[in-house]
C-alpha positions in Angstrom: 11.9 -4.7 -26.1 14.4 -6.7 -24.0 12.4 -8.5 -21.3 12.7 -7.1 -18.3 10.3 -9.4 -15.5 9.1 -12.7 -16.2 5.2 -12.6 -15.9 3.5 -15.6 -13.9 0.1 -15.7 -13.8 -1.7 -16.5 -10.8 -4.9 -17.3 -12.3 -5.3 -20.5 -14.1 -7.0 -21.1 -18.0 -10.0 -23.5 -16.5 -10.5 -22.0 -12.8 -13.3 -23.4 -10.6 -16.2 -21.3 -10.3 -16.4 -18.4 -7.2 -17.9 -20.4 -4.1 -21.3 -19.9 -3.1 -20.8 -18.2 0.0 -18.8 -15.5 -1.1 -22.8 -14.2 -2.6 -23.7 -14.2 0.7 -20.9 -12.4 1.9 -21.8 -9.8 -1.2 -17.8 -9.9 -2.5 -17.6 -8.9 -5.9 -17.0 -12.1 -8.4 -13.7 -10.6 -9.2 -12.4 -9.8 -5.5 -13.6 -13.4 -4.6 -11.7 -15.2 -6.9 -8.5 -13.6 -5.6 -9.4 -14.7 -2.2 -9.9 -18.1 -3.4 -6.5 -18.1 -5.0 -5.0 -17.5 -1.5 -6.5 -19.9 0.1 -9.9 -18.5 1.7 -11.9 -21.9 0.1 -14.6 -21.5 3.5 -16.8 -19.2 5.1 -14.8 -19.6 8.8 -11.4 -18.7 6.5 -13.5 -15.8 4.9 -15.1 -14.3 8.4 -11.5 -15.0 10.3 -9.9 -13.0 7.3 -12.3 -10.4 7.4 -13.9 -10.3 10.6 -11.3 -11.0 13.3 -10.3 -8.3 15.8 -8.0 -7.8 18.8 -10.4 -9.7 20.8 -9.3 -12.9 18.5 -5.7 -12.8 19.5 -4.9 -16.5 21.1 -4.2 -16.9 24.8 -1.1 -15.4 25.2 -0.4 -18.2 28.1 0.0 -20.5 25.3 3.4 -19.6 24.4 6.0 -21.9 25.9 7.7 -20.1 28.9 5.2 -17.3 29.5 4.1 -18.3 32.6 7.7 -18.4 34.0 8.2 -15.0 32.9 4.7 -13.6 33.8 5.6 -14.7 37.5 9.2 -13.1 37.4 8.0 -10.1 36.2 5.8 -9.7 39.3 8.1 -10.4 41.6 10.2 -7.6 40.0 7.3 -5.2 39.9 6.2 -6.2 43.4 9.7 -5.9 45.2 10.5 -2.5 42.6 13.4 -4.2 40.9 15.2 -2.1 38.3 14.3 -3.8 34.4 15.7 -3.0 31.6 14.6 -3.7 27.8 17.2 -5.1 25.8 16.4 -4.3 22.0 17.4 -4.3 18.5 18.5 -1.3 16.2 16.2 -2.1 13.5 12.1 -1.0 13.5 11.0 -3.9 14.7 13.9 -3.4 17.9 12.8 0.1 17.9 9.6 -0.9 18.4 9.1 -3.7 20.8 11.3 -1.9 22.9 9.2 1.0 22.9 6.0 -1.1 23.1 7.2 -2.5 26.8 8.5 0.5 28.0 5.6 2.5 27.9 3.9 -0.8 29.3 5.5 -0.9 32.2 5.8 3.1 32.4 2.1 2.4 33.0 2.5 0.0 36.0 5.2 2.8 37.6 7.8 0.4 37.0 11.7 1.1 37.6 12.0 1.0 33.9 15.0 1.5 31.7 16.2 0.6 28.1 19.3 -0.4 25.8 19.9 -0.2 22.2 23.4 -1.6 21.2 25.1 0.7 18.5 25.0 -0.5 15.3 28.7 0.1 14.4 30.7 0.0 17.7 28.3 -3.0 19.2 26.7 -5.0 16.5 23.6 -7.1 16.8 22.2 -8.5 19.7 23.4 -9.1 23.6 27.1 -8.0 24.0 29.2 -9.0 27.2 30.0 -4.9 27.7 26.6 -4.2 27.6 25.8 -6.6 30.2 28.2 -6.0 32.9 27.7 -2.1 32.0 24.0 -2.9 33.1 24.5 -5.1 35.9 27.0 -2.1 37.1 24.0 0.5 36.6 21.9 -2.1 39.3 19.7 -3.4 37.0 18.1 -7.1 37.9 16.0 -8.2 35.6 16.9 -8.0 31.6 14.0 -8.4 28.9 15.1 -9.0 25.2 13.1 -7.8 22.5 13.8 -9.3 18.7 17.2 -10.8 19.9 18.8 -13.1 22.5 17.7 -16.4 21.1 21.4 -16.9 19.8 23.0 -15.8 23.0 23.0 -18.9 25.0 26.5 -18.6 26.4 26.8 -15.0 27.4 23.5 -15.2 29.2 24.8 -18.6 30.8 28.0 -16.9 31.9 26.0 -13.2 33.4 22.7 -15.6 34.6 24.6 -15.4 38.1 24.5 -11.5 38.7 20.9 -11.0 36.5 18.2 -13.1 35.7 17.3 -12.7 31.5 13.5 -13.1 29.7 14.3 -13.9 26.1 11.6 -12.3 23.7 12.2 -13.1 19.9 11.1 -14.2 16.9 14.1 -15.4 14.9 14.6 -19.3 14.1 16.1 -20.8 17.3 19.4 -22.4 16.8 20.2 -25.9 18.2 21.0 -24.7 21.9 19.2 -22.4 23.6 19.7 -20.1 26.5 18.8 -22.8 29.2 19.5 -20.3 32.4 17.5 -17.8 31.5 14.6 -17.7 33.2 12.0 -17.8 30.2 12.4 -18.2 26.2 9.5 -17.0 24.8 9.5 -17.8 20.9 6.5 -19.0 18.8 8.9 -20.8 17.0 10.3 -23.4 19.6 9.7 -26.7 18.1 7.3 -27.5 21.3 5.6 -24.4 21.8 1.5 -24.6 21.4 0.9 -21.1 20.4 -1.0 -21.5 17.3 0.4 -18.3 15.3 4.0 -18.6 14.7 5.1 -15.8 12.2 4.8 -13.0 15.0 7.6 -10.1 14.5 9.7 -9.3 17.3 7.4 -6.3 18.1 4.5 -9.3 18.0 6.3 -11.2 20.7 6.6 -8.4 23.0 2.8 -7.2 22.7 2.2 -10.3 23.4 3.6 -10.9 26.4 1.8 -7.5 27.3 -1.3 -9.0 26.8 0.2 -12.1 29.3 0.9 -9.4 31.9 -2.1 -7.4 31.6 -4.3 -10.6 31.9 -2.5 -11.9 34.4 -2.6 -8.7 37.0 -5.9 -6.6 35.8 -7.8 -9.3 34.2 -8.7 -7.4 31.2 -7.4 -7.5 27.2 -4.7 -5.2 26.7 -5.2 -3.2 23.5 -3.2 0.1 23.9 -0.3 1.2 21.7 -1.2 -1.5 18.6 0.1 1.0 16.8 3.5 0.5 17.3 2.7 -3.3 16.9 1.5 -2.4 13.8 5.0 -0.5 12.2 7.2 -2.9 13.9 5.4 -5.8 12.0 4.8 -4.2 8.4 8.5 -2.7 8.5 10.1 -6.0 9.3 7.8 -7.5 6.1 7.0 -10.8 8.3 3.3 -12.5 6.4 0.7 -10.3 7.0 -1.3 -13.1 7.3 -3.7 -14.3 10.9 -2.1 -12.5 14.2 -0.3 -10.2 12.2 -3.1 -9.1 10.1 -5.0 -8.3 13.0 -2.4 -6.5 15.0 -1.8 -4.4 11.7 -5.4 -3.7 10.5 -6.4 -2.4 14.5 -2.7 -0.7 14.3 -3.5 1.5 11.1 -7.6 2.2 12.1 -5.8 4.3 14.6 -3.3 6.2 13.2 -5.2 9.1 12.8 -5.9 9.8 16.4 -3.2 7.8 17.6 -1.9 8.6 21.6 1.4 8.2 21.0 2.8 11.4 20.9 5.8 9.9 18.6 4.4 8.4 16.5 1.5 11.4 15.3 4.7 13.7 14.9 6.5 11.4 12.9 3.4 11.4 10.8 3.0 14.1 10.5 7.1 15.2 9.6 6.8 12.6 7.1 3.8 14.6 5.4 1.6 11.2 6.0 -1.1 12.9 8.0 -1.3 16.8 8.2 -2.0 18.8 11.4 -5.2 20.0 10.7 -6.8 16.5 12.1 -8.3 16.2 8.6 -6.7 12.5 8.1 -7.0 10.0 5.9 -6.5 6.7 6.3 -3.2 5.0 6.8 -2.2 2.6 4.5 0.9 0.0 5.0 2.7 1.5 2.3 3.0 4.7 3.6 4.2 3.1 6.5 6.5 0.7 4.7 8.0 3.8 2.5 7.5 6.7 4.7 7.5 6.0 8.0 9.6 3.2 8.6 12.9 4.4 6.8 12.7 7.7 8.7 12.7 5.5 12.4 15.0 3.0 10.6 17.9 6.0 9.7 18.4 6.4 13.6 19.4 3.0 13.7 21.5 3.3 10.6 23.6 6.5 11.0 22.6 7.8 13.9 21.7 5.3 17.4 18.8 3.8 17.6 18.2 5.2 21.1 16.5 8.1 19.3 13.9 6.4 17.5 13.2 4.8 21.1 12.9 8.3 22.9 10.9 9.6 20.1 8.0 6.6 21.0 8.0 6.7 24.3 7.8 10.6 24.8 4.3 12.3 26.0 5.3 15.8 25.2 4.5 16.8 22.1 6.4 19.3 21.8 9.5 17.5 22.2 7.9 14.9 19.9 8.1 17.5 17.1 11.6 18.4 17.5 12.7 14.9 17.0 10.2 13.9 14.7 12.0 16.4 12.4 15.6 15.6 13.3 14.7 11.9 12.5 13.5 13.3 8.6 16.8 15.3 8.9 18.7 12.1 9.9 17.1 10.2 7.3 17.9 12.9 4.5 21.5 12.7 5.5 21.4 8.7 5.1 19.6 9.2 1.4 22.6 11.2 0.3 25.3 9.0 2.2 23.3 5.7 0.4 23.2 7.6 -3.0 27.1 8.1 -2.9 28.2 4.3 -2.0 25.5 3.1 -4.4 27.2 5.5 -7.4 30.8 3.9 -5.7 29.1 0.3 -5.8 28.2 0.5 -9.3 31.6 2.1 -10.2 33.6 -0.6 -8.4 31.7 -3.4 -10.0 32.3 -2.1 -13.2 36.2 -2.0 -12.1 35.5 -5.9 -11.3 33.7 -6.5 -14.5 31.5 -8.1 -12.6 27.9 -7.0 -13.9 27.7 -10.6 -15.6 28.5 -12.8 -12.5 26.1 -14.8 -11.2 26.9 -13.6 -7.7 28.1 -9.6 -7.1 30.6 -9.1 -4.4 31.2 -5.4 -4.0 33.9 -4.2 -1.7 35.0 -0.4 -0.7 36.8 1.4 1.9 34.9 2.8 4.6 31.7 3.0 3.4 29.1 3.6 6.7 28.4 0.1 7.8 24.2 1.4 8.6 23.8 2.1 4.7 25.5 -0.9 3.1 22.5 -3.3 3.3 20.4 -0.9 1.5 22.9 -0.5 -1.3 23.2 -4.5 -1.9 19.3 -3.8 -2.4 19.3 -1.0 -4.7 22.1 -3.2 -7.0 20.1 -6.4 -6.6 16.8 -4.6 -8.1 19.3 -3.6 -10.9 20.7 -6.5 -11.8 18.7 -9.1 -10.0 21.5 -11.3 -8.8 22.7 -12.3 -5.3 24.5 -9.1 -4.1 27.0 -8.6 -1.4 28.2 -5.5 -0.5 31.3 -5.2 1.6 32.5 -2.1 3.5 36.4 -2.6 4.7 37.7 -0.9 7.6 41.3 -1.6 9.4 42.2 -4.5 7.4 38.6 -5.8 8.1 35.8 -6.2 5.7 31.6 -6.1 7.1 29.3 -7.1 4.6 25.7 -7.2 3.9 24.2 -9.7 1.7 20.5 -9.8 -0.5 19.6 -12.5 -2.1 16.6 -13.8 -5.0 14.4 -16.5 -4.9 15.9 -20.0 -5.3 19.5 -19.2 -3.8 19.7 -19.4 -0.5 22.5 -16.7 0.7 22.9 -18.2 4.5 23.7 -21.4 3.0 25.9 -19.6 0.7 28.1 -18.0 3.1 27.7 -21.2 5.5 29.8 -23.2 2.6 32.2 -20.6 2.4 32.8 -20.5 6.2 36.5 -21.1 6.3 37.0 -17.7 4.7 34.7 -15.4 7.3 35.3 -14.7 10.4 31.7 -14.8 11.4 28.3 -15.0 9.6 24.9 -15.1 10.1 21.6 -14.9 8.7 18.4 -16.0 6.6 17.3 -17.4 3.2 17.1 -13.8 1.8 19.2 -11.7 3.6 22.5 -12.2 5.9 26.0 -10.5 7.2 29.3 -11.5 7.8 32.7 -10.1 8.5 35.9 -11.0 6.5 39.9 -10.2 6.5 40.5 -8.0 3.5 42.9 -9.7 2.1 40.3 -12.9 1.5 37.9 -11.2 -0.2 39.0 -11.6 -3.9 39.2 -15.7 -3.2 35.8 -15.5 -1.5 34.5 -13.2 -4.3 35.9 -15.9 -6.7 34.8 -19.1 -5.0 31.0 -17.4 -4.5 31.1 -16.9 -8.0 31.6 -20.6 -8.8 29.2 -21.4 -6.3 26.2 -19.5 -7.7 27.2 -20.5 -11.2 26.2 -24.2 -10.7 23.1 -23.1 -8.9 21.6 -20.5 -11.3 21.2 -19.7 -14.4 20.3 -16.7 -16.7 16.8 -17.5 -16.4 16.8 -17.5 -12.6 18.4 -13.8 -13.0 15.1 -12.5 -14.5 12.7 -11.8 -11.6 9.2 -12.3 -12.0 5.9 -10.4 -11.2 2.9 -12.4 -10.1 0.0 -11.4 -12.2 -3.6 -11.6 -10.6 -5.7 -12.5 -13.8 -5.6 -10.6 -17.4 -8.5 -8.3 -17.5 -9.7 -5.6 -20.0 -9.6 -2.1 -19.0 -13.0 -1.4 -19.5 -13.7 -3.7 -16.3 -11.0 -1.9 -14.3 -13.4 0.9 -12.7 -13.5 2.6 -9.4 -16.2 0.0 -8.0 -13.7 -2.7 -8.5 -11.1 -0.8 -7.5 -13.0 -0.3 -3.7 -14.0 -3.5 -3.9 -10.4 -4.5 -3.6 -10.0 -2.8 -0.2 -11.1 -6.2 1.2 -8.0 -7.8 0.9 -5.8 -4.5 2.5 -3.8 -4.4 4.6 -1.4 -6.0 2.0 2.1 -7.4 2.5 4.0 -10.3 2.7 2.0 -13.8 1.5 -1.0 -11.1 1.0 0.4 -8.8 -2.2 -1.6 -6.3 -3.4 -2.8 -7.9 -6.8 -1.0 -7.2 -9.8 -3.5 -6.9 -13.1 -2.3 -7.3 -17.1 -4.3 -5.9 -20.0 -3.2 -6.6 -23.8 -4.0 -5.4 -26.9 -3.7 -1.8 -24.9 -3.2 1.3 -27.3 -0.5 3.6 -26.3 -2.1 7.5 -27.2 0.7 9.7 -25.8 3.4 9.6 -23.7 5.3 12.5 -21.7 8.1 12.6 -18.4 6.7 14.2 -15.4 7.9 15.0 -11.8 11.6 16.4 -10.7 14.3 16.1 -13.1 11.6 14.4 -15.7 12.6 11.2 -13.3 8.5 10.1 -13.5 6.9 8.5 -17.3 3.2 8.9 -17.8 1.0 7.6 -20.8 -2.4 7.7 -21.8 -3.8 4.3 -22.5 -6.7 3.5 -24.4 -8.7 0.0 -25.4 -12.0 0.4 -27.1 -14.4 3.5 -25.6 -12.0 3.2 -22.4 -9.0 5.6 -21.9 -6.9 5.5 -18.4 -3.5 7.0 -18.0 -0.9 4.8 -16.3 2.3 6.2 -14.4 5.5 4.7 -14.0 7.9 5.7 -10.9 11.6 6.3 -11.6 11.6 3.9 -15.0 15.2 4.6 -15.7 16.4 6.6 -18.8 14.5 4.7 -21.4 11.1 5.0 -21.7 9.0 2.0 -20.8 6.4 2.7 -24.0 6.3 5.2 -27.0 2.9 6.6 -28.8 1.3 4.4 -31.4 2.4 1.2 -29.9 -0.1 -1.5 -28.9 1.1 -3.3 -25.8 0.3 -5.1 -22.7 0.9 -3.6 -19.6 1.4 -5.3 -15.9 -0.1 -2.7 -13.3 -1.8 -2.4 -9.7 -4.8 -0.1 -10.4 -6.1 2.7 -8.2 -7.9 5.9 -7.4 -6.7 9.0 -8.3 -8.2 12.3 -7.2 -7.4 14.8 -9.3 -9.7 16.6 -10.7 -12.2 14.6 -9.0 -11.8 10.3 -8.5 -11.0 8.6 -11.2 -9.0 5.1 -12.5 -5.1 5.3 -12.7 -2.6 2.5 -13.1 0.7 2.1 -11.3 2.7 0.9 -14.4 5.2 -1.9 -13.2 6.0 -3.5 -16.9 5.2 -2.9 -20.4 6.0 -5.0 -23.1 4.9 -4.1 -26.9 3.2 -6.3 -29.0 3.5 -7.3 -32.8 1.0 -5.6 -34.9 -1.9 -7.1 -36.9 -2.8 -6.5 -40.1 -5.8 -4.0 -38.7 -2.9 -1.4 -37.3 -1.1 -1.1 -41.0 -1.0 2.6 -42.4 -0.6 3.7 -45.5 -0.8 6.9 -47.5 -4.5 6.7 -48.8 -5.5 5.9 -45.4 -4.4 9.0 -43.8 -5.2 11.3 -46.6 -8.6 10.3 -46.3 -8.3 10.7 -42.2 -6.7 13.9 -42.5 -9.1 15.9 -44.6 -12.0 14.4 -42.0 -9.7 16.0 -39.2 -9.2 19.1 -40.7 -13.0 19.8 -41.1 -13.8 18.8 -37.7 -11.4 21.1 -35.9 -11.6 24.2 -38.4 -14.0 25.8 -35.6 -11.1 25.5 -33.2 -9.5 23.3 -30.7 -12.1 19.7 -29.7 -11.3 17.2 -26.7 -9.2 14.3 -28.0 -12.0 11.8 -26.8 -14.5 13.8 -28.8 -12.1 14.0 -31.9 -11.7 9.9 -31.5 -15.4 9.2 -31.1 -16.6 11.5 -34.1 -14.0 9.6 -36.4 -14.6 6.2 -35.3 -18.7 6.9 -36.0 -17.4 7.9 -39.7 -16.4 4.2 -40.0 -18.5 1.7 -38.4 -17.3 -1.8 -38.6 -14.9 -0.3 -41.3 -11.9 0.7 -39.9 -10.6 -0.5 -36.6 -10.5 2.2 -33.7 -6.4 1.5 -32.8 -5.4 2.2 -36.6 -8.0 5.3 -36.4 -6.0 6.3 -32.8 -2.6 5.5 -34.7 -3.2 7.6 -37.9 -4.1 10.7 -35.0 -0.4 10.4 -33.2 0.9 10.2 -36.9 -0.5 14.0 -37.4 0.9 14.5 -33.5 4.2 13.4 -34.4 4.5 15.1 -38.0 3.1 18.7 -36.4 -0.4 18.9 -37.9 -2.1 18.3 -34.3 -0.8 19.0 -30.8 -2.4 18.7 -27.7 -3.1 20.3 -24.3 -4.5 19.5 -21.1 -7.1 21.6 -19.1 -9.1 20.7 -16.3 -8.2 16.8 -16.3 -9.1 16.8 -19.8 -6.9 16.7 -23.0 -7.5 18.6 -26.3 -6.6 18.5 -29.6 -5.3 21.9 -31.8 -4.9 21.6 -35.3 -1.9 23.5 -37.2 -1.7 24.2 -41.3 1.4 23.5 -42.8 3.5 25.7 -45.1 6.1 23.0 -45.8 6.3 19.8 -46.7 6.8 17.0 -44.1 8.0 14.0 -44.6 6.2 11.1 -43.6 8.8 9.4 -42.2 9.2 11.7 -39.6 6.6 9.5 -38.0 8.2 6.9 -35.7 4.7 5.3 -35.7 4.3 5.5 -39.7 7.4 4.0 -39.7 6.8 1.4 -37.2 3.1 0.5 -38.9 3.7 1.6 -42.7 1.9 -0.8 -45.2 4.1 -3.0 -47.4 7.4 -3.0 -48.5 7.6 -1.9 -51.6 4.4 0.2 -52.4 5.0 4.0 -52.7 5.7 4.5 -49.0 7.8 1.2 -48.3 10.8 0.8 -46.7 13.8 2.9 -47.4 12.1 5.3 -49.3 12.4 9.1 -48.9 9.0 9.8 -48.9 6.6 13.1 -48.0 3.3 14.1 -48.1 2.0 17.6 -49.0 0.9 20.6 -47.2 -2.6 19.6 -47.1 -2.1 16.0 -47.0 
């Protein structure tokens, strides 16, 4: 098999033992080792990781600029001034805007909000919007998830309107000096102990400070919205982010935010009968956030804010269904542009380039970032997707570890109209006629910094474990790690020497793949979602598999593996097959199944008992697969259990019709050696 991923193992060959305090806390050894690898090496750190609540959030007034911001807002509330919240069009910006709007609405403030259009206005503050808001009589503008880079604009308008900036992006050298306050924990002289808040987290901290000042109490409302934005923005799920997300997830089942409840139901995460399950961070990342994000991509993000601030359940239901429809439209547009991008890449003969610069006419600017991510997933190379309109290209970039895409754009700034972003994601604009030169120079730049090995994605494997140790109790113990995400990833495991008993395609258009794996007396199913046209493995192979374990509840609770990668192992001597062995097994099998079908596990166990210590179980299983492949056996499922059926053959069957026999046949020159046209009789 071609290597799809490079496996990196977190566990070292000679790890230290589990620290004693884990036993005091009754943490299973396997989970304790994972926690130790993630830096939980003191009892105090473990207590914070497992037990911290909203009461453990730091004093909000430790953030630089918070006292000044609170004082100015209090004055605005006392004098009934018009306040406007200015947000971003992604999920972080939508939830941050909604958090502040709902907060001020509770206080009876004269409050409004403004989200710029992605296509017409772009990210952050713009002069046209500020002029419009000034004309509408707003006296105080509070930014969320933006504003830190708008020093010149704020300085220009500071005589007509007051500005409070709340942001979480890395501050530039020049800050908005004429703003009333700049609230950003990344400021060099900011004393707030936790620096990794998302934009919604910073906005929520402002609410906590105001509530503490005005009501002398902790503010805990709408933490669900902070959880959504924090998960969607892929900031580290550590420290205070972990508290916000963990608390928010626990409230989803009974949330008072009508729009959030409606969207959870419309997306299928919760059901209307209120018999709700716990909601996971993955469900927010892949189920809810894309629907909320779609409003800012192909419609307008104010639809997302309107949904999150309404108090009407009926109105929320209608708006949530509209967002789901918009998301379907987004998916359709995205799929079409993705296919066009692949065709354009083929035209450019650029599949092997170290950086992929793909341009197209009139592609929707709201989805080119997602398309760039999908192309990167396929080729694992820095990817820049450009949509061209009226001679100007607007680009969105995604990168891989080891290649700073922001620095790459900066090195070619002489060709760009403007650019900005971070290490792994960025955006830019460029004149159309300069794109070919930009592509050529960027590829040369990337070729100096990347190798083919750099372009093999990595899987971080927590540790190698036997399948027999992946039990329901073990998987339940992993729940202590939740919520998982950036810098606290869901653990991946690997098992080696696993035998593939059966495989099949499943789902709509057979897009997914399922296989039955066994090791000794342990059998477990593994599912690969959207693996492409090639099957990850074949029946009869001995493999190593990397996976996430989960508890599946179809026909009762049982272990299921979510496969991430699989590798075929070279067979050992114990797996080699020959005709005499197959004839011997066939005769016993015919007798065993003469009375009708029997469970696969029972057949395997019975055959193993006939060869105590003389025949490896994996060889017996390979023999059964040979009989399936040549038509002597077939299997079917009933009530979650698989059964074998025996079929008497009337015609001779060529053993070489069995891929498993050809793969593991014994010897090069015997009767059934390579290159021979061999057959077995109707009765073996």
